[in-house]
C-alpha positions in Angstrom: 56.4 128.6 78.6 58.6 125.4 78.4 58.7 123.2 81.7 62.2 122.2 82.6 62.7 118.6 82.6 64.4 117.5 86.3 66.5 114.7 86.0 68.2 113.0 88.9 71.9 113.1 88.8 73.4 109.7 88.4 75.0 108.4 91.5 78.6 107.8 91.3 79.3 104.5 92.7 82.9 104.0 94.2 84.1 100.5 95.4 85.8 100.4 98.9 89.3 99.7 98.6 90.2 100.0 102.1 89.5 101.4 105.6 91.8 102.8 108.3 91.3 103.7 112.0 93.4 105.7 114.3 94.5 104.7 117.7 95.5 106.4 120.9 94.6 110.1 120.8 93.6 109.6 117.5 91.0 106.9 118.1 88.0 109.0 116.6 89.8 109.2 113.6 88.9 107.0 110.5 89.5 107.2 106.7 88.1 105.1 103.7 89.8 104.5 100.3 87.3 104.5 97.4 88.0 103.9 93.7 85.6 105.1 91.2 85.8 102.7 88.0 84.2 105.4 85.6 86.3 108.0 86.3 89.6 106.0 87.1 89.9 108.2 90.4 90.8 107.4 94.3 89.0 109.4 96.8 89.7 109.2 100.4 86.8 110.1 102.8 88.2 111.5 106.4 86.4 110.9 109.3 86.5 112.7 112.9 84.2 111.3 115.7 81.8 109.8 113.0 81.5 113.1 111.1 83.0 113.6 107.5 85.5 116.3 107.5 86.7 115.9 103.9 87.0 114.0 101.1 90.4 114.0 99.3 90.3 113.2 95.5 93.6 111.5 94.1 93.7 112.6 90.6 97.1 113.2 90.1 100.2 110.7 90.0 103.8 111.5 91.0 104.4 113.3 87.6 101.7 115.7 88.5 99.5 114.9 85.4 96.0 114.6 85.5 95.8 111.4 83.7 96.8 108.5 85.9 99.3 106.4 84.0 100.2 104.2 86.9 97.1 103.2 88.8 99.1 101.5 91.5 101.1 104.9 92.1 97.4 106.4 92.5 96.4 103.8 94.8 99.4 104.1 97.0 98.9 108.0 97.3 95.3 107.5 98.4 96.5 104.8 100.9 99.2 107.2 102.4 96.7 110.1 102.7 94.1 107.7 104.7 97.1 106.4 107.0 98.5 109.8 107.6 95.2 111.2 108.7 94.6 108.3 110.9 97.9 108.7 112.5 97.5 112.1 113.3 100.0 113.6 110.6 97.4 115.8 108.7 95.0 118.0 110.5 
């Protein structure tokens, strides 16, 4: 019998780009925009009352392709998702 070799999965390190906070009735909301250098993808972590609700991966640009040809557009889309969450436009 061959013993399985278990390797710890590599932790994906992402750089914090920005953080957003809600106000008024949405004051419990927070969002973090992250960028992963190796995958060249943005992600947005959405929080409500300090609990992570979900993570949104921004892997498409405005053309709908999976390859991000314009990194600034991808970053803008991630920032908009974070702002929309904190302003209560997205639930």
